[in-house]
C-alpha positions as CSV (number, residue, x, y, z in Angstrom):
1,X,31.8,30.5,16.0
2,X,32.5,31.2,19.8
3,X,32.1,28.5,22.7
4,X,28.4,28.9,23.2
5,X,28.0,27.7,19.6
6,X,30.3,24.6,19.9
7,X,28.7,24.0,23.0
8,X,25.0,23.6,21.2
9,X,26.3,22.2,18.3
10,X,27.7,19.3,20.0
11,X,24.6,19.2,22.3
12,X,22.6,18.3,18.4
13,X,25.4,16.4,17.2
14,X,25.0,13.7,20.5
15,X,21.3,13.5,20.1
16,X,22.1,12.0,16.7
17,X,23.5,8.3,17.7
18,X,20.6,8.0,20.4
19,X,17.8,9.4,17.8
20,X,15.4,6.7,15.9
21,X,15.0,6.7,12.2
22,X,11.9,8.3,12.6
23,X,13.3,10.7,14.8
24,X,16.0,11.6,12.3
25,X,13.8,12.2,9.6
26,X,12.0,15.0,11.4
27,X,15.7,16.7,12.3
28,X,16.1,16.6,9.5
29,X,13.2,18.1,8.0
30,X,13.4,21.0,10.6
31,X,17.1,21.4,10.0
32,X,16.1,22.3,6.3
33,X,13.9,24.7,7.8
34,X,16.4,26.6,9.5
35,X,18.6,28.9,8.1
36,X,22.0,28.0,8.7
37,X,21.8,24.6,10.4
38,X,23.3,22.9,7.0
39,X,25.9,21.6,8.9
40,X,23.1,20.0,11.0
41,X,21.9,18.3,7.8
42,X,25.0,17.2,6.7
43,X,26.1,15.4,10.5
44,X,22.5,13.8,9.9
45,X,23.2,12.1,6.6
46,X,26.6,11.3,7.1
47,X,25.5,9.3,10.2
48,X,23.1,7.7,8.6
49,X,25.3,7.2,5.5
50,X,28.0,5.4,8.1
51,X,25.5,3.4,9.9
52,X,23.1,2.1,6.9
53,X,19.9,4.1,7.8
54,X,17.5,4.8,5.3
55,X,15.8,8.1,6.0
56,X,14.1,8.7,2.1
57,X,12.5,5.8,0.2
58,X,13.1,6.8,-3.5
59,X,9.5,8.9,-4.5
60,X,7.4,6.7,-6.5
61,X,6.0,8.6,-9.4
62,X,2.0,9.5,-7.8
63,X,-0.5,8.0,-10.2
64,X,-3.4,10.5,-10.9
65,X,-6.3,8.3,-9.0
66,X,-9.4,7.9,-10.9
67,X,-12.8,9.5,-9.7
68,X,-15.3,7.3,-8.6
69,X,-18.6,7.8,-9.2
70,X,-20.9,5.1,-7.5
71,X,-24.2,6.5,-8.8
72,X,-24.7,3.9,-11.7
73,X,-23.9,0.3,-9.8
74,X,-26.3,-2.2,-10.0
75,X,-26.9,-4.5,-7.4
76,X,-26.6,-8.1,-8.7
77,X,-27.6,-10.2,-5.8
78,X,-26.6,-11.2,-2.1
79,X,-22.9,-10.7,-0.7
80,X,-21.3,-14.5,-1.5
81,X,-18.2,-15.6,-2.9
82,X,-19.2,-16.6,-6.2
83,X,-20.9,-13.0,-6.8
84,X,-17.7,-11.7,-5.7
85,X,-15.7,-13.3,-8.4
86,X,-18.2,-12.5,-11.1
87,X,-17.4,-8.9,-10.1
88,X,-13.8,-9.1,-9.8
89,X,-13.2,-11.3,-13.0
90,X,-15.1,-8.2,-14.9
91,X,-12.9,-6.0,-13.3
92,X,-10.1,-8.2,-13.9
93,X,-11.2,-8.4,-18.2
94,X,-11.2,-4.4,-17.9
95,X,-7.9,-4.0,-16.5
96,X,-8.9,-2.2,-13.9
97,X,-9.5,-2.1,-10.0
98,X,-12.5,-1.9,-7.5
99,X,-12.6,-0.2,-4.5
100,X,-13.9,-1.8,-1.2
101,X,-16.9,0.5,-1.5
102,X,-17.6,0.3,-5.4
103,X,-17.5,-3.9,-4.6
104,X,-19.9,-3.8,-1.2
105,X,-22.3,-1.6,-3.1
106,X,-22.6,-4.4,-5.4
107,X,-24.7,-6.4,-3.2
108,X,-25.7,-4.5,0.0
109,X,-24.7,-0.9,1.8
110,X,-21.7,0.3,2.5
111,X,-20.0,0.7,4.9
112,X,-22.7,-2.3,6.3
113,X,-21.3,-5.2,4.6
114,X,-17.6,-4.5,4.5
115,X,-16.9,-7.0,7.4
116,X,-18.7,-9.2,5.8
117,X,-16.8,-8.3,2.6
118,X,-13.1,-8.7,4.3
119,X,-14.2,-12.5,5.6
120,X,-15.3,-13.4,2.1
121,X,-11.9,-11.9,0.3
122,X,-9.8,-13.5,2.2
123,X,-12.0,-17.1,1.9
124,X,-11.3,-16.2,-2.1
125,X,-7.5,-15.8,-1.0
126,X,-7.4,-18.8,0.0
127,X,-9.2,-20.5,-2.8
128,X,-7.0,-19.0,-4.9
129,X,-3.9,-20.2,-3.4
130,X,-5.2,-23.4,-3.0
131,X,-5.8,-23.5,-7.2
132,X,-2.7,-22.1,-7.7
133,X,-4.6,-19.2,-9.6
134,X,-3.5,-15.3,-8.8
135,X,-5.1,-13.4,-6.4
136,X,-8.0,-12.0,-7.6
137,X,-8.2,-10.0,-4.6
138,X,-5.2,-8.1,-5.5
139,X,-8.4,-6.0,-7.9
140,X,-9.8,-4.6,-4.8
141,X,-8.2,-1.6,-3.2
142,X,-8.4,1.4,-0.9
143,X,-9.9,4.4,-2.8
144,X,-7.6,6.8,-1.3
145,X,-4.5,5.1,-2.9
146,X,-5.8,2.3,-5.4
147,X,-3.8,0.2,-2.8
148,X,-4.9,-3.1,-1.5
149,X,-5.6,-3.3,2.5
150,X,-3.5,-4.7,5.1
151,X,-5.8,-7.6,5.4
152,X,-4.9,-9.4,2.0
153,X,-1.2,-8.9,2.7
154,X,-1.4,-10.0,5.9
155,X,-3.4,-13.2,4.2
156,X,-1.2,-13.9,1.5
157,X,1.8,-14.0,3.7
158,X,0.4,-16.2,5.9
159,X,-0.1,-19.1,2.8
160,X,3.9,-18.6,3.2
161,X,3.9,-15.7,-0.2
162,X,6.8,-13.7,0.0
163,X,5.3,-9.9,0.3
164,X,8.4,-8.0,1.8
165,X,7.8,-5.3,-0.5
166,X,3.8,-5.0,-1.3
167,X,3.5,-2.3,-3.7
168,X,5.6,-4.4,-6.0
169,X,3.5,-7.2,-5.2
170,X,0.3,-5.8,-5.3
171,X,1.3,-4.5,-8.7
172,X,3.0,-7.5,-10.3
173,X,0.0,-9.8,-8.7
174,X,-2.9,-8.0,-10.7
175,X,-0.6,-7.9,-13.7
176,X,-0.8,-11.6,-13.2
177,X,-4.5,-11.5,-12.5
178,X,-5.0,-9.3,-16.0
179,X,-2.8,-11.8,-18.2
180,X,-4.8,-15.2,-16.0
181,X,-8.5,-13.5,-17.4
182,X,-7.8,-12.1,-20.6
183,X,-6.4,-15.8,-21.2
184,X,-9.3,-17.5,-20.4
185,X,-11.6,-15.3,-21.8
186,X,-10.0,-16.0,-25.4
187,X,-10.5,-19.6,-24.8
């Protein structure tokens, strides 16, 4: 390696401590695509390891998402807390989830009624918390990833519930909802 190469490498190495985790991740991805830059990838990994910076989350097994068909949804009445609870109870007994769009279409038009739905789901979460029962709203998910919206997580956190690991919270809460409603159906 000549002096110019050494200076170029040092310039790259000097950037590592001044970079954010997102920038480090991007530099690592870029280095992986450049032949002969393994030294840089190794330097980034070593720096991150020494400083406790996690760049790559453990990969989660991709779940095959259901294809949603909204053609056969039957309207069951106005968009009220009581009617939402009826649908969520049915979904829980089927050990399933429902999308925001699917839930709105039981009562009105998508996307017109989605904001009213969010308000009502917040009230339902508060009621569930007050009654010390699992959050039935955890069954309502985004179509793209079958995960709850940030609004539910924020609402639950505002009630004092620990949601540091959002995905774990959602999965655990869904299981609790399924168990709760299965137990009630048997009685």
